[in-house]
TORZA-415914 format. One record per atom (N, C-alpha, C): x, y, z; atom name. Coordinates in Angstrom, 1 decimal. Each point is the difference from the previous one (the first is absolute). Layout:
BEGIN
+--------+--------+--------+----+
|     c1 |     c2 |     c3 | at |
+--------+--------+--------+----+
|      X |      Y |      Z | CA |
...
+--------+--------+--------+----+
***
This chain:
BEGIN
+--------+--------+--------+----+
|     c1 |     c2 |     c3 | at |
+--------+--------+--------+----+
|    0.9 |   -1.2 |    0.0 |  N |
|   -0.9 |    1.2 |    0.0 | CA |
|    0.9 |    1.2 |    0.0 |  C |
|   -0.4 |    1.0 |   -0.8 |  N |
|    0.7 |    1.3 |   -0.1 | CA |
|   -0.9 |    1.0 |    0.7 |  C |
|    0.6 |    1.2 |    0.2 |  N |
|   -0.8 |    1.1 |    0.7 | CA |
|   -1.3 |    0.3 |   -0.7 |  C |
|    0.1 |   -0.1 |   -1.4 |  N |
|   -1.2 |    0.4 |   -0.7 | CA |
|   -1.1 |   -1.1 |    0.2 |  C |
|    0.3 |   -1.2 |    0.2 |  N |
|   -1.0 |   -1.1 |    0.3 | CA |
|   -0.6 |    0.3 |    1.4 |  C |
|    0.8 |    0.4 |    1.0 |  N |
|   -0.5 |    0.3 |    1.3 | CA |
|   -1.0 |    1.2 |   -0.1 |  C |
|    0.4 |    1.0 |   -0.8 |  N |
|   -0.9 |    1.1 |   -0.1 | CA |
|   -1.3 |   -0.4 |   -0.6 |  C |
|    0.0 |   -0.8 |   -1.0 |  N |
|   -1.3 |   -0.5 |   -0.7 | CA |
|   -0.8 |   -0.7 |    1.0 |  C |
|    0.6 |   -0.9 |    0.8 |  N |
|   -0.8 |   -0.7 |    1.0 | CA |
|   -0.6 |    0.9 |    1.0 |  C |
|    0.8 |    1.0 |    0.5 |  N |
|   -0.6 |    1.0 |    0.9 | CA |
|   -1.1 |    0.8 |   -0.5 |  C |
|    0.1 |    0.4 |   -1.3 |  N |
|   -1.0 |    0.7 |   -0.6 | CA |
|   -1.3 |   -0.8 |   -0.1 |  C |
|    0.1 |   -1.2 |   -0.3 |  N |
|   -1.2 |   -0.9 |   -0.3 | CA |
|   -0.5 |   -0.6 |    1.3 |  C |
|    0.8 |   -0.3 |    1.0 |  N |
|   -0.4 |   -0.7 |    1.2 | CA |
|    0.5 |    0.6 |    1.3 |  C |
|    0.2 |    1.3 |   -0.1 |  N |
|    0.6 |    0.8 |    1.1 | CA |
|   -0.7 |   -0.4 |    1.4 |  C |
|   -1.3 |    0.0 |    0.1 |  N |
|   -0.6 |   -0.2 |    1.3 | CA |
|    0.3 |   -1.4 |    0.5 |  C |
|    0.2 |   -1.0 |   -0.9 |  N |
|    0.3 |   -1.4 |    0.5 | CA |
|    1.4 |   -0.2 |    0.3 |  C |
|    0.9 |    0.9 |   -0.4 |  N |
|    1.4 |   -0.2 |    0.2 | CA |
|    0.6 |    0.9 |    1.0 |  C |
|   -0.7 |    0.8 |    0.7 |  N |
|    0.5 |    1.0 |    0.9 | CA |
|    0.8 |   -0.6 |    1.2 |  C |
|   -0.3 |   -1.2 |    0.4 |  N |
|    0.7 |   -0.7 |    1.1 | CA |
|    0.8 |   -1.2 |   -0.5 |  C |
|    0.3 |    0.0 |   -1.3 |  N |
|    0.7 |   -1.2 |   -0.6 | CA |
|    1.5 |    0.5 |   -0.3 |  C |
|    0.9 |   -0.9 |    0.1 |  N |
|    1.4 |    0.2 |   -0.4 | CA |
|    0.2 |   -0.4 |   -1.4 |  C |
|    0.3 |    0.9 |   -0.9 |  N |
|    0.2 |   -0.3 |   -1.4 | CA |
|    1.5 |    0.1 |   -0.2 |  C |
|    0.6 |   -1.0 |   -0.5 |  N |
|    1.4 |   -0.1 |   -0.2 | CA |
|    0.3 |    0.3 |   -1.5 |  C |
|    0.9 |    0.9 |   -0.2 |  N |
|    0.5 |    0.3 |   -1.4 | CA |
|    1.3 |   -0.6 |   -0.2 |  C |
|    0.1 |   -0.9 |   -0.9 |  N |
|    1.3 |   -0.8 |   -0.2 | CA |
|    0.9 |    0.7 |   -1.0 |  C |
|   -0.6 |    1.0 |   -0.8 |  N |
|    0.8 |    0.7 |   -1.0 | CA |
|    0.6 |   -0.9 |   -1.0 |  C |
|   -0.8 |   -1.0 |   -0.5 |  N |
|    0.5 |   -0.9 |   -1.1 | CA |
|   -0.7 |    0.5 |   -1.2 |  C |
|    0.8 |    0.4 |   -1.0 |  N |
|   -0.6 |    0.5 |   -1.2 | CA |
|   -0.8 |   -1.1 |   -0.8 |  C |
|   -1.0 |    0.4 |   -0.7 |  N |
|   -0.8 |   -0.9 |   -0.7 | CA |
|    0.5 |   -0.3 |   -1.4 |  C |
|    1.2 |   -0.6 |   -0.1 |  N |
|    0.6 |   -0.3 |   -1.3 | CA |
|    0.4 |   -1.4 |   -0.1 |  C |
|   -0.7 |   -0.9 |    0.7 |  N |
|    0.4 |   -1.4 |   -0.1 | CA |
|   -1.2 |   -0.8 |   -0.6 |  C |
|    0.4 |   -1.1 |   -0.6 |  N |
|   -1.0 |   -0.9 |   -0.6 | CA |
|   -0.6 |   -0.9 |    1.1 |  C |
|   -1.1 |   -0.6 |   -0.3 |  N |
|   -0.6 |   -0.9 |    0.9 | CA |
|    0.9 |   -1.2 |    0.4 |  C |
|    0.2 |   -0.2 |    1.3 |  N |
|    0.8 |   -1.1 |    0.5 | CA |
|    1.5 |    0.2 |   -0.3 |  C |
|    0.4 |    1.2 |   -0.2 |  N |
|    1.4 |    0.3 |   -0.3 | CA |
|    0.8 |   -0.4 |    1.3 |  C |
|    1.1 |   -0.8 |   -0.3 |  N |
|    0.8 |   -0.5 |    1.2 | CA |
|    0.6 |    1.1 |    0.8 |  C |
|    0.4 |    1.0 |   -0.7 |  N |
|    0.6 |    1.2 |    0.8 | CA |
|   -1.0 |    0.6 |    0.8 |  C |
|   -1.2 |    0.2 |   -0.5 |  N |
|   -1.1 |    0.6 |    0.8 | CA |
|   -0.4 |   -0.8 |    1.2 |  C |
|    0.0 |   -1.3 |   -0.2 |  N |
|   -0.4 |   -0.9 |    1.1 | CA |
|    1.1 |    0.1 |    1.1 |  C |
|    1.2 |    0.1 |   -0.4 |  N |
|    1.1 |    0.1 |    1.0 | CA |
|   -0.1 |    1.4 |    0.8 |  C |
|   -0.3 |    1.0 |   -0.8 |  N |
|   -0.1 |    1.3 |    0.6 | CA |
|   -1.2 |    0.1 |    1.0 |  C |
|   -1.1 |   -0.6 |   -0.4 |  N |
|   -1.2 |   -0.1 |    0.8 | CA |
|    0.2 |   -0.8 |    1.3 |  C |
|    0.7 |   -1.1 |   -0.2 |  N |
|    0.3 |   -0.9 |    1.2 | CA |
|    0.8 |    0.8 |    1.0 |  C |
|    1.1 |    0.6 |   -0.4 |  N |
|    0.8 |    0.7 |    0.9 | CA |
|   -0.7 |    1.2 |    0.6 |  C |
|   -0.8 |    0.7 |   -0.8 |  N |
|   -0.7 |    1.2 |    0.5 | CA |
|   -1.1 |   -0.2 |    0.9 |  C |
|   -0.8 |   -1.1 |   -0.2 |  N |
|   -1.2 |   -0.3 |    0.7 | CA |
|    0.3 |   -0.8 |    1.3 |  C |
|    1.0 |   -0.8 |    0.0 |  N |
|    0.2 |   -0.9 |    1.1 | CA |
|    0.1 |    0.7 |    1.4 |  C |
|    0.7 |    1.1 |    0.1 |  N |
|    0.0 |    0.7 |    1.3 | CA |
|   -1.4 |    0.4 |    0.5 |  C |
|   -0.9 |    0.3 |   -0.9 |  N |
|   -1.4 |    0.4 |    0.4 | CA |
|   -0.8 |   -1.2 |    0.4 |  C |
|    0.5 |   -1.2 |   -0.4 |  N |
|   -0.7 |   -1.2 |    0.3 | CA |
|    0.7 |   -0.8 |    1.2 |  C |
|    1.0 |    0.7 |    0.5 |  N |
|    0.7 |   -0.6 |    1.2 | CA |
|    0.9 |   -1.2 |   -0.4 |  C |
|    0.4 |   -0.1 |   -1.3 |  N |
|    0.9 |   -1.0 |   -0.5 | CA |
|    1.4 |    0.5 |   -0.1 |  C |
|    0.9 |   -0.7 |    0.6 |  N |
|    1.4 |    0.4 |    0.0 | CA |
|    0.8 |   -0.7 |   -1.1 |  C |
|    1.0 |    0.7 |   -0.5 |  N |
|    0.8 |   -0.6 |   -1.0 | CA |
|    0.9 |   -1.1 |    0.7 |  C |
|    0.2 |   -1.0 |   -0.8 |  N |
|    0.8 |   -1.1 |    0.6 | CA |
|    1.4 |   -0.1 |   -0.7 |  C |
+--------+--------+--------+----+
***
């Protein structure tokens, strides 16, 4: 998610999101579906928010 995506969500669903934590990962939208590099970036970026530690 980029800042512009968060802004769109807030514009559309602002009342529902006021007490939610929205994480911006700043991953550009220039990858193809199931791109291995994107999967690796997502795994590394999201794991801390899920409580998963790198091994």
